[in-house]
N, C-alpha and C positions, 0 to 999 in steps of 0.2 A: 466545351470540353467533353461533357457527357454525350453530346450529339455524335461524337466520333469514336470515343473510347467505349469499349464494351462495359456494360454494367457489371459490377461485382455481385456475385450471388449473396443473398442474405445469409446471415449466420444461421446455424441449425436451430437453436432455441427460438430465435426471432421468427424464422420461417414457420416453425411449428405453431407458434402462437397465432401468426397470421392465418394459417390454415384453419385452426380451430375457430377463431373469431369469425372469419368469412363464411365458413360452412354453417356455423350456428345461426348467423344472421339470415342467411339464405333459407335455411330450413324453417326458421321461425316465420319469415315473411310468407313462404309458400304455404305453410300450414294455416296461416291467417287467411290467405286467399282461398284455400280449399274450404275452410270452415264457413266463410261468408258466402261462398258461391258453390256449395257442394253440388247443387242440382245442375249447374252449368257444366261442371267437369264430368258428371256421370252421363250427360247427354252427348258428349263429344264422340265422334266416330273413330274408327281405328286409324284413319289417315292422320288424325291429329297426333295420336300417340307415336306413330311412326316418325312423323316430322319432329316431334319433341325429342325423340331418341337420337335422330340424325343431327339435330342442332347441338345437343350436348357432345356427341362424338366429334362433330366438325370443329368445335371450339377447343378441342384438345390440341389443335394445330392452328393457333391464331396467326394473323399476318401483321407483325409489328413493322412500322416504317422507321427510318432513322429519325431520332428526335426524342426530346424529354417528355413531350406532352402525352397525356393519356389519350387524347383524341387522335394521336398518330398510330392507332391500332385499328385494323380492319378485322372484325369478327365474322367468320363464315356463317355463324348461326343467324346472322341478320336476314338472310333470304328466307329461312324457315319461319322465324318469328314474325317477319313482315307478312308472309303468306297467311300465317295463323291469325294475325290481327285483321287482315282483310276478310277472312272467311268466318272466324268465330269470335272476333272481338278482342278488346284490350286485355281483359283479365287473364284468359288462357295464354295469350302471347307473353304477358309479363311474367307469369309463373315459369314458363320455359326459359325466357331470356335471363332471369335471375340465376337459374342453375347453370346455364351456359356461360354467363359472365364469370361466375365463381370458378368454373373449370378453367377458363382462360386466365383468370388472375392467378390461380395456383400454378398453372403451367408456366406463366411468365414471371412468377415469384414477385408479384406486386404486393406492396403493403396494403393493409386494409383500407386506408383512405383512398388509395388509387383505384382499388376494385370498386368501392362504393361510387367514386366519381364516374367510372366507366358505366356502372349500372344505371346511374341517374341519366346519363346521356342517352343510353338506349331506351330507357323507360320513356323519356320525353319524346324520342322519335316514334316509338310505338303509339303513344298517346295521340300525337299529331296525325299519324297515318290513320288510326282508328276513327278519329274525329272526321277526317275528310271522307272516309268510307261511310260513316254513319250518317253524314249530312244527306247523302243521296240513297241511303239504304242499299249500298252496292254489294252485290255478290256475283262473282264471275259465273257465267252460265256455260252450258255445253258448247255453245257456238259464240265465242267472243267476237265483238265488233270493234269499230274505231272508238266508240264511246268508252268501252272497257279499257282500251289502251290509254286513252287520254286520262281517265280517272286513276289508272295505275301510276302514270307519270306524275299526276298531281299529288297522290298520296306519297310517292317516293320523294318528291321535292319537299313536302311538308316534313317527312321523316328527317331528311338531311338538314333542313333549316333548323328544326327543333333541337336536334342533337348538338350541332355546333353552336347554337345559341346558348345552350346550357354550359358547354365547354367554355365559352367566352365569359359567361357570368361567373363561373367558378374561378377562372383566372383572375378576374378583377377583385374577387372577394378574398383571395388567398395571397400567398407570397408571390404567386406567378403574375400578379398585377404589374410588377416592374418589368416584365418581359415585353418587349415590343412585338406587336402582332406581325407575323410574317405571312406572306401569301401562301395559301395552302397548296401543297404539291399536287399537280394534276393526277398523279397515280393514286393518291388517296381518294379523291372524289370519283375518279373513274372506276376504281375497284368497288367502292361503296355502291355506286349507281348500278354497276353490273350485277352485284349480288341482289339488290332490291328488285331489279327488273327480271330476275329469275322466278320471282314469286308466282306470277301467272302461270308459268310452265309447271310449277309444282302443283298448283291447284288443278290444272288440267290433267296432270298425271294422276292425281288422287281420284279424279272422277272416272278416268279410264280404268285404273286399277292401282291401289296403293303399293303393290309390289314393284311398280316402276319407280317409286320415289328414290330408292338407294342409288339409282343410276345418276342422280344429280351430283353425286360425289365426284364424278369425272369433271363436271363443269366447275365445281369448287376447286378441284386440283388445278385447273387451268387458271382460275383467278389467283390462286396461291402462287403459281409460277410467275404470273404477271407482276404481282406485288413484290415478290422476292427479287425479280429482275430489276424493277424500279428502285428498290432499296439498295441493291448492289451498285446500280449506276449512280445513284445519289452519293453513296459512300465513296465510290471511285473518284467522283468529281471533287470530293473534299479531302482526299487522302493523297499524300505524296507516295508514289509507287516505289521509290527507292528505299525510303526509311520507314514507311508505314505511319509516319506522323501526319497530323492534320496539315493542310496546305494553306496558302494565303487566303483562299476563298473561305475555308473553314474559320480562320482567324477573324476575318471581316464579319462573317455571319455571327460568330460568338460575341464579338464586341458590340454588334448592333443589337443582339438579343438581351445582353446584360444591361441593367439599368444604369444610366449615366451618373446616378448619385452614389453608386458603390465605389469604395476605395479600391483602386487598382493601379497597376503600373505595367507598361509595355517595355520589355527589355529586349533589345535587338542586338544580335551577335553576328559579327562578320569575322570569319576565320582569317588570320593573317598568314600570308605566304602559303596558302593551300595549293596554289598553282605549282609550287615546287614539287609536291608529291605527285601530281599528275604527270609532270614532265619527267621526274626521276623514276617513278615506279609504274607509271601507266595509269590510264583512266579506270581500269578495273580496280586497281588498288585504291584509287581516289574514291570510287563509289563505296568500297568496303569501309574506308575510313569515315566517310560521311555517315554511314549506317551506325558505326560504333560511336561516333559523336552523338548521334541521336539517342542511342541507348543510354549513354552516360548522362546526357542532359535530362532525360526522362527520369532516371534514377535519382537525380540530384534535387528534384522539385517535388513537392507534395502533390497528391492526386487532384486537389482542387485547383491547381494551376495548369495552364495549357502550354504544351511545348509544340512548336510549329516549325516546319521547314518552309521558308519563303521561296527558296530557289537557289541554285548554285551552292555557295558556301555560306549562305545567310540563314540563321535560325532566329527564332523569337520565343520568348516566354511571356505569357500573359499572367501576371501575378495578381490574384484577386483579393488578397488580404494584406494590404500594406498600409502603413501609418504615416508615410512621408518619404522624403528623399533618403534619409538614413536607412530606413527599412529596405527600400529598393536597392540601395547600394550593398547592403549585407547579402541580399539574394544574388546580386551580380558577382560579388566576391566569392560566394559559395560556388557559383557556376565556373568562375575562373579556376578555382581550386580543383574542381572536378575535371577540367580540361588540362590541368597542368601535369597530370600523370601521363607518362609516355604511352602511346598506342603501339602495341607490337604488331608490325605488319611484315609478314613473311620473314620473321627473325630480325627485322630491323626496327628499333624503337623510333617512333615518329613523335616529335614534340610539336604541340600546337599552342598558339595563343589566340586570343580573340579581342577585337575592338568592340566595345559594348556601349550602346546608347540607350538611355532610359528616358521615357516620357511619362510623367506623372499626370494622372487625371485630376483636373481641377475645373470647377464650373460644370458646364454641360457640353464639353467638346465631344464630337462623335468619334467613331473608331477610325475613320480615314484621317482625321486630324491627328489623333494619337499616334498612328503609324507614321505619318509624315514627320512629326516631331521627334519620334524615336530614331528615325533615319537621319535626321539632321544632327542629333546628338552623337550618333555613331560616327558620322563623318567628321565631326569636330574632334572626337577622340582620336581618330586616325591622323588628322592634320596636326594635332598638337602632341602626338606621341603618347597620349594618356591611354590607359586601358579602359577606363570608364568615364563617361561624360553624362551629365544629367541635364535634360532640357526642362526648364521650368519657367514660370511666369516672370521671375526676376532676371532671367538671362537677357543680355542686351539685345540679342537678335529677336527676342520674343516680345518686344515692346509693341503696343498697339499701332504705333506709327509705322514701324517696319513691317508688321504683318499686313497693314493696309497697302503699303508700297509694293510688297511682294504680290499681293492679290491683283493689284493693278498691272504689274509687270506680266503676270501669268495671263491675264485677260488680253493684254496687248499682243502677246506672242501667239495666242490661239485664235485671234481674229483672222478673217479672210479678206484681203491678204494679211499675213502676220507682220508684226513689227510696227504697229501704229505709234508714230512719234519717235521710234528708235532709229538713230542715224549713226553712221560711222564717219569719224574723222581720221585723217591720215597725217602722220608726222614723218618728214623725211629723215633718212639716215645718211650721213655724209662720210665718205672715205676721207680720213684725215690727210693721207699722203697726197691725194690728188684734188680733194675738194669736190669730187663728183658725187651725185646722188646714186647710192647703190641699192636703195630700197626704201620702204616706208613701213611704219608700224600702224596697224589699225587700232583705233581707240574708240570706245563706246561713248555715246551721248544719248540722253533720252529727254525729249521735250515733253515733259509731263503736262497734261492740260491744266493742272492746278498748282503743281509745285515748281513749274518752270524747268530750267535745264538741270537734269540730274547727271552728275559726273560718273566716271567709270568706277571710282573707288566705292562710292555708296551703292552703285548697282551691284558690283561684285560682292560686297559685304552682305547684302541682303540675299542675293540669289545663290551664292556658291554653296552654302550648307544645305541647300534644298534641291529637289528634282527639277526645279525651274531652271537651274543652271544648264542642264542638258538642252532644254528648249532654246535657251539664249545662245549657247554655243552653236547649235545647228543653224539658227538664223544668221549669226555672224559669219559662219563659214560659207553659207550660201551667198550672202551679199558680197563677201570679199572675193570669192572665186569668180562670181559674175563680173565684178569690177575689173579683176585681172584680165578677163577675156575682152572687156571693152578697151582697156588700155593697150592690150596686145594688138587688137584690130586697128587701133588708131596709130600704131607704129611706135609706141613707147612701152616696151615690155618691162615693167617694174616688178621687183620682188616685194611681196607684202608679208608681214609677220602678224600672226594672230595668237593671242593668249588663250590657252586651254587650261581647264581646272583639273584638280585631282579627281573629281567625280567623273569627268569625261575620260580620263586615262584609265580609271578603274573599270569603267563599263566595258572596255575592250572593243567596242564596235566603231570607234572613231576612225580607225584606219579604213574600214570598209566605206564609211560615209564620205571620207575625203577622196578615196579612189573613185567613187561614183560621181562626185561633183566635178573632179578634174576631167573625167572622161566625158561627162555631159557637156561641159563648157569648152572642151578641147584646149585646156590650159596645161602647159608643161609642168610637171611636178616640181621642178627646181624654182618656179616662180612663187611657190608657197612655202612659208616657214612657220612652224608652230613653236610658241614659247611656253615652256613649263617652268614652274617655280621650284625652288629647293624643297619647300614643304611638301609639294605634290610628289616629288621624287622620293623623299624619305618616308612617306606614309607607307608605301608598299613597293620597295625598289624593284622586286622581281616582276610584279605584275606590270609596273610602268615600263620596265625594260622590254618585256614582251611586246607591248603596244608600240613603243617608239622604234623598236627594231623593225617592225613591219612597215612603219612609215618611212624609215630610212631606206629600206629596200625599194620602196616605191619611188624614191628620189626626193621626198619632202625633207627639207632641212629642219633640224631641231636645235633650238636655242635654250640655254639655261638662264632664266630671267632672275633678276635681283640677286645675283651671285654675291656672297659674302654676308648675307643676312641670315642664312640658315645654318645647317649643320652637315653639309655634303662632305663625304669623305673623298680623298683622292682616289680610292679604289673605285668608287662609283663613277667619278669623272673619267677614269681610264677605261672603264668597261662600257659606258654609254656611248651610243653613236651620235655624239653631239657635233654640231658645226661651229657654234659660237657660245660664248658666255657674255652676259650683259652685266656690267658693273653697276651696282645699285646707286641711284642718284644721291642717297644720303652720304656716300663717301665722295662722290664726284663734286658735289656742291661745296664741300669743306676742304678740298685738297689744296686750294690756293692759300688758305690761312691756317690749316691744321696739318702739322707734319705727320701725325699719326694717320690721318685719312689719306694723305699723299702716299705714305709708305704702303698702305693697304692696296691702293689703286695700282701702284707700280708692281706689287707682288702678284696681283691677279693677272695683270697684263703679261708678266713674265711666265706665270704658270700656264696661261692659255697658249702663249707662244710655244712653250716646250711641249705641249700636248697637240700642237698643230691646229689649234682652234682660233677663230677670230675673237678679238676682244672689242666689245662695243660699250661705250660709256653713255649712260643716260644722265639727263639733267645738266647738259653743257649750256651755261647761260652767259658766259663772258669770254673774251679773247684770252685772258690769262689762263683760264682752265683749258681752253683749246690748245694753247701753246704747250702747257705742261703735259697734256695727253700726247701731243705729237712727240715731245722729247722722250716720253716713256715708251713710245712705240705702239701706242694704241691704234687699232685698225680703223675704227669708225666711231662716230658720235651722233647723238641726236639731242636736241634741246632748243630752247628759244633763241639761242645765239644765232642759229640759222633760220629756223622757221617754227611757228607754232603749229599745233594740230589744226587741220582745216578739212572741210568737205572735199569730195573728189573733184568737183568742178573748180573750186578755188585752187586746188593742188595743180591741176593742169595749167591754169593761168600762171601760177607761181613758177612752175617748171619752165615755162616759155620765157620768163624774165631772169631766171637764175643764172649767175655766172660763177663757176667754181672759184673758190678762194682757198689758197694754200696757207698753211700756218705761217710761212715766212713773209707773207704779204699783209701789211696792216690794212684794215678796212675802214679806218676813220673811227668815228664814235661807235661805241658798242651798242648798237640799236638792232634788235631782232629784225630779220628780213620780213617785209610785208608782202 
């Protein structure tokens, strides 16, 4: 958080105390150096004193880079003190460096320990460089050669190595030991090297005429601009340009820097029905609304927590001082209260709610895992209609067995070619009035190398709450559309239905992916049908409506799966561009023996007929049910009464042997077709 938010200025009394203590320590140290080596200082030429003055003046404008570490500061005085160390030794250079570091610390309002830390780093660098120069009694002459250049580079390398070695040791000995080491930014090392390698030029200028030394301030200005540009570029890469909040990259960096043993929670927020604002008021108003949401979230959390915009209408809060699920829930409730107040937009009050997922840190999970778990919890909140859901080690989807299965599934989908062991079975759908095959439903199976055949329910239960679901859907769509093309080329153009999840519909790009696949395989859009569940529909009806409207305009049929098990309203059924509704098998299986189930099935068929939709019954396993459905006017059915799900090759053989059976014709014993 501190890496992207500006540091707050120290309070007046605290800053004054830091000034007094730092100045006193520097004065005392310099007086001690002068007293012990008075002869050395009296023998120094005018060029030394000019360089000393320029070093102090230059450090009135230090070059801080983004980051909390003291080592992320480039001091312009380094080039002068490095030159002094090479020409006149360690003690004269140290005396100047201490004064310059004090000026820089005061200018950046550093606390006393931070200024001392910075002084130790530069003192170590000067000592290392002086040692290298002293080993060969090196002093630059009036006509430098390649040996002088090599020794300058060696001394500079020693300076850099010693400085950052001290920084690493201090981090390990203080509270910063919990911070993971991050690769140093190239701008940091480049600027430091550029300053140190100016030293020979300073010494040559001093030999020609000390009056030339102030001209080096122009080179220092160029280094300052380079460091400033690098810092701005790094900040821009870590800040969302619309809201000014840290972005996903900053969040991942912060989570990786903070120790895994610290109590924290990641709270992920997804704004509900935000697309309505964009559609109704325009994208400009939507951008302004996101900026106001960012301001309100920032005001609602303490400064030690990080507020992030992940992209779109997704935000996150990294809470660093939580004591468990109850504490994290209280923070989430505080955030929902902050968002519950209407946002005035051009005189129109806009009300927003958010679905919130919480991931608690337990054990030594890394930041990527924490973000994935928070996203899983957020989608669970959307699917179940809850405002807040907590992902924890006790959740059923978080069991080690399921996490291992999920990891195996992700690996299978990312292999080349993808889908190792994942196969599609197809179950025919039969028109009840004619007995003809009107389509098939694609069903997933996975031949796991250790677990054997994994069914679709377990696959979806593991994958749907996670980003792996999108990988799985992409694979299934590719395979089904390719199979449709093969069937069409073979002269049997079947329609295939594919289940898609709430996560796929909310992503919004599924229509584009389907369009590309149909075009690439030259498959007519009416041969593909997508099945959505009531829970996916009710999670965010407006966003789903936008997606399936695009699919409908392409010619792709939309089916509402498992109808009767959710909470769909008639208004949504009327507005959605649906082609059919599928009656859940739980009602179909019991309709022969349960009058209540039979009444529900007949009601759904009548409702579908009145809305101009096909009614398809799932789970038809005997002739009695088949006849009852025919009497109720159901359009189509699928189930083991006609055929089990089978691979594409077996389906082609089954179709060659199948003869349509009408409900009025008995087919002998009720044995599923082989």
